[in-house]
N, C-alpha and C positions, 0 to 999 in steps of 0.2 A: 504494500500500500504506500502511496506517495502523498506528498503535499501538493495542493493545487494553488498556484499563485498566478493571477491574471490569466486564467484559463490555460495555463501550462503546467504540466505535471512535473514536479521536481522529486527525485527519489529521496526517501527518508529512511532507508533500511539501516543506515549506520549513522553514528553521531557525526562523523566527518561530512557526510552528505548534507545534513541539516545545517552545519556551520557554513556551507558554501552559499546558502541562500540568504545569509545575513551580512550586514555590513558592520564593521567595527567603527566606532566614533573617531578613531585616529587614522583611518585610511585616507589617503590623499585623493583629491578630486579626480586627478588623472586616472588613478586606479579604479575609482568608483565608476567612472564613465566606461572604462573598459569592461568591468564586470557586468554592468547593466546592458551594454551592447552585446556582449558575448552570450548572456543568458536571455536576451530579448525581454528583459523586465524593466519597466520604466517607473516603478514605485517599489521601494525596498525598505524594510525596517532597519533602523540603526540601533546598535547595542553598545553599551559600555559594560564590559565583562558579561554578565548574564542578564543585565537589566536593560529593557528597551527604553531608549530615550527619545525616540521619535521616528518619523518616516521621512525619507527624502524622495523627491520626484525628479525625474530626469529633466523636466522643463525648468525646475527650480535651479538645477545646476547650470543650465544654459543661461538662464536669466542672470544668475550670479556672475558668470563669466563675461557676459556681454554688457553688464551694467557699467556705465561710466561714472566714476566718482571724481568730482572736481575736474571734469573734462578729460580725464585720463582713463584709458582702458588697458590694463596690464594683464592680459589673459595669461601670458606665460607665468606670471607671478601667482595668479589665482589658482592655477592648476596644482600648486603645491600646498594649498590650504588643506587642513583635514576637514572631514565632512561635518564634524561637530561645530567647527568655526563657521562653516557655510550656513548651517542651520541657524546659528545665533545671528549672523549677519542678515539672513533673509527675514528673520523675525523682526529685527531692528528696522530693516528697509520697509517692511509692511507697516510698522507703527508710524514711521515718518510719512509714508504715503497717506495713511489714514489721517494723520494730524494735518497734513497739507490740504486734504479734501475738506476738513472741517473749517480751516481758516479761509478757504475760498468762498 
């Protein structure tokens, strides 16, 4: 019996197989993108040790990479962020966008 994620069956017969469908919070963006593309999964849970700390979406990674901060876009630098930092930045960006909408 396997685990189904986004209508794709992932084997779960061993502990190692289960680990393969998780992301660790310290994985780099470049590695996370590679994992998601290889597995054809565009939403994945993020864990710190055995505790789930959130979910990352492929579109959020792309939005993070292409976001220009103070007119600069340093994609090559952002590829080396860990996924937990990206999640924190995305939450911060969402709060700022919400605040700007209220001010308008």
